[in-house]
C-alpha positions in Angstrom: -76.2 9.8 110.4 -77.2 8.7 114.0 -79.9 11.3 114.1 -81.4 9.9 110.9 -81.2 6.3 112.1 -82.8 7.2 115.4 -85.6 8.9 113.6 -86.1 5.7 111.5 -86.2 3.6 114.6 -88.9 5.8 116.2 -91.0 5.8 113.0 -90.9 2.0 113.0 -93.5 2.1 115.8 -96.1 3.5 113.4 -94.9 1.9 110.2 -97.8 -0.4 109.7 -100.4 2.4 109.7 -98.3 4.6 107.5 -97.8 1.8 104.9 -101.5 1.3 104.8 -102.0 4.9 103.9 -99.2 5.4 101.5 -96.2 3.7 99.8 -94.1 6.9 99.3 -90.6 6.4 100.5 -90.7 9.5 102.8 -94.1 8.6 104.2 -92.7 5.5 105.8 -89.6 7.2 107.3 -86.9 6.8 104.6 -85.4 10.2 103.6 -82.4 9.8 101.3 -80.1 12.8 100.8 -79.5 16.0 102.7 -81.6 18.5 100.6 -85.3 19.0 101.1 -87.9 18.1 98.4 -90.4 20.6 97.1 -94.0 20.5 98.4 -95.1 17.7 96.1 -91.8 15.9 96.0 -92.4 15.6 92.2 -91.2 16.9 88.9 -94.3 19.1 88.9 -92.7 21.2 91.7 -90.9 22.9 88.8 -93.4 25.5 87.8 -95.2 25.0 84.5 -94.3 21.3 84.2 -97.3 19.0 83.7 -97.5 15.2 83.6 -100.3 12.9 82.1 -100.7 9.2 81.9 -102.6 6.7 79.7 -102.7 3.3 81.3 -103.6 0.2 79.3 -104.5 -3.0 81.4 -106.6 -5.3 79.3 -107.2 -8.9 79.3 -104.4 -11.3 80.4 -101.5 -9.7 78.4 -101.9 -6.0 77.7 -99.9 -4.1 80.4 -98.5 -0.9 78.9 -99.2 2.8 78.6 -98.0 6.3 77.9 -96.6 9.1 80.0 -96.3 12.6 78.7 -94.3 15.5 80.2 -95.3 19.1 79.1 -92.4 21.4 79.6 -94.4 24.7 80.1 -97.9 25.9 79.6 -97.4 27.7 76.3 -96.8 26.6 72.8 -93.6 24.5 73.2 -92.8 24.6 69.5 -93.0 28.4 69.3 -91.1 28.8 72.7 -88.5 26.0 72.8 -86.7 25.3 76.0 -83.0 24.7 76.5 -82.3 21.0 76.8 -79.7 18.3 76.7 -79.6 14.4 76.6 -76.9 12.2 78.2 -76.6 8.6 77.3 -75.6 6.4 80.2 -75.9 3.2 78.0 -77.3 3.4 74.5 -79.2 0.1 74.1 -82.4 2.0 73.4 -84.7 3.7 70.9 -84.8 7.4 71.9 -86.3 9.4 69.1 -85.3 13.0 68.5 -81.9 12.8 70.1 -79.7 14.2 67.2 -81.5 17.5 66.9 -81.6 18.1 70.6 -77.8 17.4 70.7 -77.2 19.7 67.8 -79.4 22.7 68.7 -79.6 22.3 72.5 -83.4 22.7 72.8 -86.6 20.7 72.7 -89.7 21.8 70.8 -92.3 19.2 71.7 -93.7 17.6 74.9 -91.6 14.5 76.0 -93.4 11.2 75.7 -92.4 7.9 77.3 -93.9 4.5 76.2 -92.8 1.0 75.3 -90.1 0.1 72.8 -92.2 -0.8 69.8 -94.6 2.1 70.3 -92.0 4.8 69.7 -93.1 5.3 66.0 -96.7 5.8 66.9 -95.9 8.1 69.7 -93.8 10.2 67.2 -96.8 10.4 65.0 -99.0 11.5 67.7 -96.6 14.2 68.8 -96.3 15.5 65.3 -100.1 15.6 65.0 -100.4 17.4 68.3 -97.7 20.0 67.3 -99.1 20.7 63.9 -102.6 21.2 65.4 -101.5 23.9 67.9 -102.7 27.4 67.2 -99.8 29.4 65.6 -98.2 26.4 64.1 -100.2 26.4 60.7 -97.1 27.0 58.7 -94.8 24.5 60.5 -93.2 21.8 58.2 -90.8 20.2 60.4 -91.2 18.8 64.0 -88.6 16.9 66.1 -90.7 14.7 68.4 -88.9 13.5 71.5 -90.0 10.0 72.6 -88.2 7.6 75.1 -89.0 4.0 75.9 -88.3 1.0 77.9 -89.1 -2.6 76.9 -92.1 -3.9 78.9 -92.3 -7.2 77.0 -91.9 -9.2 80.2 -95.5 -8.4 81.4 -97.0 -6.9 78.2 -97.8 -8.3 74.7 -95.4 -5.8 73.2 -95.5 -7.4 69.8 -99.2 -6.5 69.6 -98.3 -2.8 69.7 -101.5 -1.9 71.5 -100.6 1.8 72.1 -102.5 4.0 69.6 -102.1 7.7 68.7 -105.3 8.4 70.7 -103.6 7.0 73.8 -100.6 9.4 73.4 -102.9 12.4 72.7 -105.0 11.5 75.7 -101.9 11.4 78.0 -100.9 14.9 76.6 -104.4 16.3 77.0 -104.7 15.0 80.6 -101.4 16.3 81.7 -101.7 18.5 84.8 -99.7 20.1 87.6 -100.0 18.9 91.1 -99.3 15.4 92.4 -98.1 12.7 90.0 -99.4 9.2 90.0 -96.5 6.7 90.4 -96.0 2.9 90.1 -98.0 0.8 87.8 -99.2 3.7 85.6 -98.6 5.1 82.2 -95.4 4.1 80.6 -94.5 2.3 83.9 -97.5 -0.1 83.8 -95.6 -3.2 82.6 -92.0 -2.4 83.7 -89.7 -4.4 86.0 -86.9 -3.1 88.2 -84.3 -5.0 90.2 -86.5 -8.2 89.6 -89.3 -6.4 91.3 -92.3 -4.5 89.9 -91.0 -1.1 88.6 -92.9 1.7 87.2 -93.1 5.6 87.2 -91.4 7.4 90.0 -90.8 11.1 90.7 -89.1 13.3 93.3 -87.7 16.9 93.7 -85.2 18.9 95.5 -85.5 22.7 96.4 -82.2 24.5 97.0 -82.0 26.7 100.1 -82.8 30.4 99.6 -79.2 31.5 100.0 -78.4 29.3 96.9 -81.3 31.1 95.0 -83.9 28.6 95.8 -84.0 26.8 92.5 -86.0 23.5 92.1 -84.9 20.3 90.4 -87.6 17.7 89.6 -87.1 14.2 88.3 -89.4 11.7 86.7 -88.3 8.1 85.9 -89.5 5.1 84.0 -87.7 2.2 85.7 -87.1 -1.1 84.0 -83.5 -2.1 84.7 -81.5 -4.3 87.1 -78.5 -4.5 89.3 -78.0 -4.8 93.2 -80.8 -2.8 94.9 -79.7 -0.3 97.6 -82.1 1.8 99.6 -80.6 4.8 101.3 -77.2 2.9 101.5 -78.8 -0.4 102.7 -77.9 -3.5 100.5 -81.6 -4.6 100.2 -81.2 -6.6 97.0 -78.4 -8.7 98.4 -80.3 -9.2 101.8 -83.4 -10.4 99.9 -81.4 -12.7 97.7 -82.6 -11.1 94.5 -79.9 -9.2 92.5 -77.7 -9.4 89.3 -75.5 -12.5 89.3 -77.2 -14.1 92.3 -77.7 -17.8 92.2 -81.4 -17.5 91.3 -80.7 -15.1 88.5 -84.1 -13.5 88.8 -82.5 -10.2 87.9 -80.7 -10.2 84.5 -79.3 -6.8 85.0 -80.6 -5.7 81.6 -83.6 -3.3 80.9 -83.7 0.4 80.6 -84.2 3.5 82.6 -85.6 6.8 81.2 -84.8 9.8 83.4 -86.4 13.2 82.9 -84.8 16.1 84.8 -86.5 19.5 84.9 -85.3 22.7 86.6 -86.3 26.3 86.8 -82.7 27.4 87.1 -81.4 29.3 84.1 -79.0 26.6 82.9 -78.0 26.4 79.3 -77.7 23.2 77.3 -74.1 22.8 78.2 -74.8 22.9 81.8 -78.0 20.9 81.5 -75.9 18.1 80.0 -73.7 18.3 83.1 -76.8 17.9 85.3 -78.0 15.0 83.1 -74.6 13.2 83.7 -75.2 13.5 87.4 -78.6 11.8 87.2 -76.7 8.5 86.3 -74.9 8.9 89.6 -78.3 8.8 91.2 -79.2 5.7 89.4 -75.9 4.2 90.7 -76.9 5.0 94.3 -80.0 2.7 93.9 -77.6 -0.1 92.6 -78.2 0.3 88.9 -75.4 -1.0 86.8 -76.2 0.3 83.2 -75.6 -3.1 81.9 -74.8 -4.0 78.1 -78.5 -4.5 77.3 -79.8 -1.4 79.2 -81.0 1.8 77.6 -80.3 4.5 80.2 -81.1 8.0 78.9 -81.3 11.3 80.7 -83.2 14.3 79.2 -82.7 17.5 81.2 -84.4 20.8 80.4 -84.8 24.3 81.9 -88.1 26.1 82.2 -86.5 29.5 82.9 -88.5 31.9 80.7 -85.5 34.0 80.0 -83.9 31.1 78.1 -86.7 30.1 75.9 -85.8 30.0 72.2 -88.5 31.6 69.9 -89.3 29.8 66.7 -89.2 33.1 64.9 -86.7 35.8 66.0 -86.6 39.2 64.6 -83.0 39.6 65.8 -80.1 37.4 64.8 -78.8 37.6 68.4 -80.3 35.9 71.4 -79.6 37.8 74.7 -79.8 35.4 77.7 -78.5 35.4 81.2 -77.3 32.0 82.3 -75.9 30.5 85.5 -72.2 30.6 86.0 -70.4 27.3 86.2 -69.6 28.0 89.8 -73.3 27.9 90.7 -73.9 24.4 89.3 -72.7 22.1 92.1 -75.8 22.5 94.3 -77.9 21.6 91.3 -75.7 18.6 90.6 -76.4 17.4 94.2 -80.1 18.1 93.8 -80.2 16.1 90.6 -78.4 13.1 92.1 -80.7 13.0 95.2 -84.0 13.5 93.3 -83.1 10.8 90.8 -82.2 8.3 93.5 -85.5 9.0 95.3 -87.6 9.0 92.2 -86.3 5.5 91.3 -87.0 4.2 94.8 -90.5 5.8 94.7 -91.2 3.9 91.6 -90.6 0.7 93.5 -92.4 1.6 96.6 -95.5 2.8 94.7 -95.6 -0.3 92.4 -97.9 -3.3 93.1 -97.6 -7.0 92.2 -98.7 -7.5 88.6 -99.5 -10.5 86.5 -99.5 -10.4 82.7 -98.3 -12.0 79.6 -98.0 -15.4 81.4 -95.9 -14.3 84.3 -96.2 -12.6 87.7 -93.8 -10.0 89.0 -93.9 -9.3 92.8 -93.8 -5.8 94.3 -90.9 -5.0 96.5 -91.7 -6.6 99.9 -92.0 -3.4 102.0 -92.4 -5.2 105.3 -89.1 -7.0 104.7 -87.4 -3.8 103.7 -88.5 -2.1 106.9 -87.3 -5.0 109.0 -83.8 -4.7 107.4 -83.9 -1.0 108.1 -84.8 -1.7 111.7 -81.9 -4.3 112.1 -79.5 -1.7 110.5 -80.6 1.0 112.9 -80.2 -1.3 115.9 -76.8 -2.5 114.7 -75.6 1.2 114.2 -76.8 2.1 117.7 -74.6 -0.7 119.3 -71.5 0.6 117.5 
C-alpha cells in the first residue's frame, strides 16, 4: 500500500502533462487492484471480441447512440457462445434475457443503447442475423439488447436511434483500442452526478494461473457515493446520494459486459457476472430501487461454442473446474471497477436537452489523492 501511494506522489510531479495527453485512469497514476491489465486494458484484449459505436450528437437535444459488442469473428448464430446474465437490480429493459437464462448461450452480437431504442435495436439485430451467409433458413432469433436511460441529456422520447445506426455500429466494430467516454451508448449518460459514458478495462491472469484474460465494458448511468481506488471522492466533492444538494439521485442504470477466453460454462459465467456487481460496489454504486444493473458474461473459448446444427446429440466440452474460478472472480471485480472509473475519466462536460452535466473534475481528484498520500506518509 505504501509503495502504491509513494508512486502516486511521485507521479503528481508530471500529472498536468499526463492529463493533457490522456484521461485514462492509469495514465495519470491511479492503478486499482493487484492484477495487471492486458496490453489494451480493454474488453478487446479478449481475442476475437470487437466493439463499435454510433454516436448521435445533433442540435441542442439529441445526445445518444449505440454500442455493439461482437463476441467472435465468425457467424455468432451458427456458433453460439456460452453466456449468463446476472441481475443486480432489475429496473431495466434488457431484451433476450429469458433464452440466455434457459439455454446458457448467446446467438447475436450484444447491443447497448437508450431505454426507448431497445425495440429498434432488436429489429436491427434480427435483420443483421438473418442476412448473414448460412442463416438463410433461420426462423427464430434471440437478440440481446441492453440499455440505460439517457433522458437527462437526450430527447429520449424522440427515439432518434434508427436501425441503420445499430447496423453501422455492428459493421464498424473492430478489435484494438476502444473509444470511451461520450461515445456510442454512453453519449448522454450520467454517473454519480457527473458525466458518465462508455468505459472498459481488462485483467490478464499470471501464466502460472493459465494466463486467461477477462475484459469488461460498461455503460455507466447510475448513482451512489463515488470512490476512486478507496478514496471517498464523492463525499469530498460534496456530490453524492443523500447529500444536501441532492445532485445525485442514486437512480439510473449500469450495463456491464464481461468477456473471457477462459473455458467457463454458463454456470460459472453467472458466478463471474455476480462478482462484477462487487466491482460496481467498489466504485460506490448502490444499485438503487430505480437502477437497472445487468451483467452479461460470455466466454470466447472455441471449444465451448455451441453449433446451431449438431450431428451428434451429445456435446463434448472441457470446462474449468470450480477450483480454478477464484482468480477469474478477482479479475472480473478489478476490471469492472476500473472500467467504470475509466468511463468517468474519459467523459467530458456535455450540454443537452436543457441541462449541462459537468465532467468529473480531475484536478480536484488528483489533489485529493495527493492529500491522502501525504496523510498516509505521516502515519
